[in-house]
LUMVEXZA-32473 format. One record per residue (C-alpha): x, y, z. Coordinates in steps of 0.25 Angstrom, whole numbers, plus 2048, in hexadecimal, padded with zeros to 3 digits. Example, Ala and Ser with C-alpha at 12.3 -4.5 7.8 and 13.67 -1.06 7.14 Angstrom:
# LUMVEXZA-32473
SITE/east/north/up
SITE/831/7EE/81F
SITE/837/7FC/81D
//
This chain:
# LUMVEXZA-32473
SITE/east/north/up
SITE/632/BE9/715
SITE/626/BF1/718
SITE/61A/BEA/71E
SITE/60C/BF0/71B
SITE/602/BEF/726
SITE/5F4/BEA/722
SITE/5EF/BF8/725
SITE/5F9/BFE/71B
SITE/5F5/BF4/710
SITE/5E6/BF8/712
SITE/5E9/C07/711
SITE/5F1/C05/705
SITE/5E6/BFC/6FF
SITE/5DC/C07/702
SITE/5E5/C12/6FC
SITE/5E7/C0A/6EF
SITE/5D8/C07/6EE
SITE/5D5/C16/6F0
SITE/5E0/C1A/6E6
SITE/5D9/C10/6DC
SITE/5CC/C15/6DF
SITE/5D1/C24/6DD
SITE/5D7/C20/6CF
SITE/5CB/C18/6CB
SITE/5C2/C25/6CE
SITE/5CC/C2E/6C6
SITE/5CB/C24/6BA
SITE/5BC/C24/6BB
SITE/5BC/C33/6BC
SITE/5C5/C34/6B0
SITE/5BC/C2A/6A8
SITE/5AF/C32/6AC
SITE/5B6/C3F/6A7
SITE/5BA/C38/69A
SITE/5AC/C34/698
SITE/5A7/C42/69B
SITE/5B1/C47/690
SITE/5AC/C3C/686
SITE/59E/C40/689
SITE/5A1/C4F/687
SITE/5A9/C4C/67A
SITE/59D/C44/675
SITE/593/C4F/678
SITE/59C/C59/672
SITE/59E/C51/665
SITE/58F/C4F/665
SITE/58C/C5E/666
SITE/597/C61/65C
SITE/591/C57/652
SITE/583/C5D/654
SITE/588/C6B/652
SITE/590/C66/646
SITE/583/C5F/640
SITE/57B/C6B/643
SITE/585/C74/63C
SITE/586/C6B/630
SITE/576/C6B/62F
SITE/576/C7A/630
SITE/581/C7B/625
SITE/579/C71/61C
SITE/56C/C79/61E
SITE/573/C86/61B
SITE/579/C80/60E
SITE/56B/C7A/60A
SITE/565/C88/60C
SITE/56F/C8F/604
SITE/56D/C84/5F9
SITE/55E/C86/5F9
SITE/560/C95/5F8
SITE/568/C92/5EB
SITE/55E/C88/5E5
SITE/552/C92/5E8
SITE/558/C9B/5DE
SITE/559/C90/5D4
SITE/54C/C88/5D7
SITE/54B/C7F/5CA
SITE/557/C77/5CF
SITE/54F/C72/5DB
SITE/558/C6B/5E5
SITE/564/C6B/5DC
SITE/56F/C6E/5E7
SITE/56A/C63/5F0
SITE/569/C59/5E4
SITE/577/C5D/5DF
SITE/57C/C5B/5ED
SITE/577/C4D/5EE
SITE/57C/C49/5E0
SITE/589/C4F/5E4
SITE/58B/C48/5F0
SITE/588/C3B/5E9
SITE/592/C3E/5DE
SITE/59D/C42/5E8
SITE/59B/C35/5F0
SITE/59C/C2D/5E3
SITE/5A9/C35/5E0
SITE/5AE/C30/5ED
SITE/5B3/C3C/5F3
SITE/5B2/C42/601
SITE/5AA/C4E/5FD
SITE/59D/C47/5FC
SITE/598/C49/60A
SITE/59F/C57/60D
SITE/598/C64/60F
SITE/5A0/C6A/604
SITE/599/C61/5FA
SITE/58B/C62/600
SITE/58B/C71/602
SITE/593/C74/5F6
SITE/588/C6D/5ED
SITE/57C/C73/5F4
SITE/582/C81/5F3
SITE/588/C80/5E5
SITE/580/C8B/5DF
SITE/57F/C94/5EB
SITE/587/C9E/5E3
SITE/57A/CA0/5DA
SITE/575/CA8/5E6
SITE/57E/CB3/5E0
SITE/579/CB3/5D2
SITE/56E/CBD/5CE
SITE/560/CB7/5CC
SITE/560/CBD/5BE
SITE/56C/CB4/5BA
SITE/568/CA8/5C2
SITE/55A/CA8/5BC
SITE/55C/CAD/5AE
SITE/554/CA5/5A5
SITE/55D/CA7/599
SITE/56C/CA5/596
SITE/575/CAD/59F
SITE/57E/CB8/599
SITE/58D/CB6/59A
SITE/58D/CC0/5A6
SITE/582/CB8/5AD
SITE/588/CAB/5AB
SITE/595/CB0/5B0
SITE/58E/CB5/5BD
SITE/587/CA7/5BE
SITE/594/CA0/5BE
SITE/598/CA8/5CA
SITE/58E/CA0/5D3
SITE/598/C96/5D7
SITE/5A2/CA1/5DC
SITE/597/CA8/5E3
SITE/592/C9B/5EA
SITE/5A1/C97/5EE
SITE/5A2/CA5/5F4
SITE/595/CA4/5FC
SITE/598/C96/602
SITE/5A7/C99/604
SITE/5A4/CA4/60E
SITE/59C/C9A/616
SITE/5A6/C91/61F
SITE/59E/C84/61F
SITE/59B/C86/610
SITE/5A9/C89/60B
SITE/5AC/C7B/607
SITE/5A0/C7B/5FD
SITE/5A6/C87/5F6
SITE/5AE/C7E/5ED
SITE/5A2/C77/5E8
SITE/59A/C84/5E6
SITE/5A5/C8B/5DE
SITE/5A9/C7F/5D5
SITE/59B/C78/5D2
SITE/59B/C7E/5C4
SITE/5A9/C7A/5C0
SITE/5AB/C6F/5B6
SITE/5B5/C64/5B5
SITE/5BB/C6A/5A7
SITE/5BD/C77/5AD
SITE/5B2/C7E/5A6
SITE/5A9/C81/5B2
SITE/5A9/C8D/5BB
SITE/5AC/C96/5C3
SITE/5BB/C92/5C4
SITE/5BC/C89/5B8
SITE/5C2/C7D/5C0
SITE/5C5/C70/5B9
SITE/5C6/C62/5BD
SITE/5CA/C5F/5CC
SITE/5CC/C6E/5CE
SITE/5BD/C6E/5D0
SITE/5B9/C6A/5DF
SITE/5B4/C5B/5DF
SITE/5A7/C5F/5E6
SITE/5A5/C69/5DA
SITE/5A8/C5E/5D0
SITE/59E/C55/5D7
SITE/593/C60/5D8
SITE/595/C62/5C9
SITE/58F/C55/5C5
SITE/584/C55/5D0
SITE/580/C63/5CB
SITE/57F/C5F/5BD
SITE/578/C52/5C1
SITE/56D/C5A/5C8
SITE/56C/C64/5BD
SITE/56A/C59/5B2
SITE/560/C51/5BA
SITE/556/C5C/5BF
SITE/54C/C64/5B7
SITE/551/C72/5B3
SITE/549/C7D/5AC
SITE/550/C7A/59F
SITE/54F/C6B/59F
SITE/549/C5F/5A6
SITE/552/C56/5AF
SITE/55A/C4C/5A8
SITE/55B/C3D/5AC
SITE/566/C39/5B5
SITE/56C/C30/5AA
SITE/56D/C3C/5A1
SITE/573/C44/5AC
SITE/57D/C3A/5AF
SITE/581/C39/5A0
SITE/583/C48/59F
SITE/58C/C49/5AC
SITE/594/C3D/5A7
SITE/596/C45/59A
SITE/59B/C51/5A2
SITE/5A6/C49/5A9
SITE/5B4/C4F/5A6
SITE/5AE/C5C/5A1
SITE/5A3/C61/5AB
SITE/5A5/C57/5B6
SITE/5B1/C50/5BD
SITE/5B2/C42/5B7
SITE/5B4/C3B/5C5
SITE/5A7/C42/5CA
SITE/59F/C3D/5BE
SITE/5A4/C2F/5C0
SITE/5A0/C2F/5CE
SITE/592/C35/5CA
SITE/591/C29/5C0
SITE/592/C1F/5CB
SITE/586/C25/5D3
SITE/579/C1C/5D1
SITE/56D/C23/5CA
SITE/565/C20/5D6
SITE/56D/C29/5E0
SITE/56C/C35/5D7
SITE/55D/C32/5D4
SITE/55B/C31/5E3
SITE/561/C3F/5E5
SITE/559/C45/5DA
SITE/54C/C3F/5E0
SITE/54F/C43/5EE
SITE/553/C52/5EB
SITE/549/C59/5E3
//
């Protein structure tokens, strides 16, 4: 049996204390390193979020500038694109689909008529009826618009709305003659929002109709011009919400 002297025990105790202290220091060092990593990650996340927000703001500003350029050529509609976008988001939320708060919907609605930039002024501003050839050219503006936005990466998702915003549920629309659910849902929502704004604002050829009359006409178009599901969702939106949009965006 080995007998340890008091000196040996003291030395062993000191060695163990030193080893414990070393390990505690290593643990503390690793904890400090993890804290630095966490701080670095938080800083990186904040920087990325800031850059993302700045980029999103830049995209939105660009889209609104493009939208304003379109509406400047058709001044009598006022802030039509902004109102349609606000109406459309309300309707999409009522439909209960995930597109309501996406850039595809917002940008597509704001830029729906961007293709009119490619239509000659002589046709766009013609006071009388269009000839068959002029009408055929006018109906190309959704295709022209889709080509414009499709070439811009961050706008590409909006191209579906821009291309299909004149399609009708019964297949009699243009440019592709799509019918029913062949038409992108965002474009079906837009169709109702677009007609709502057209009916409830003053135009050179008529005064604005009351909201109640516009509702009646949209309901009457369910199953022909409009998706019945979207019309039902539209019916569920209280008048006060739609009236607030009209009052705030003039």
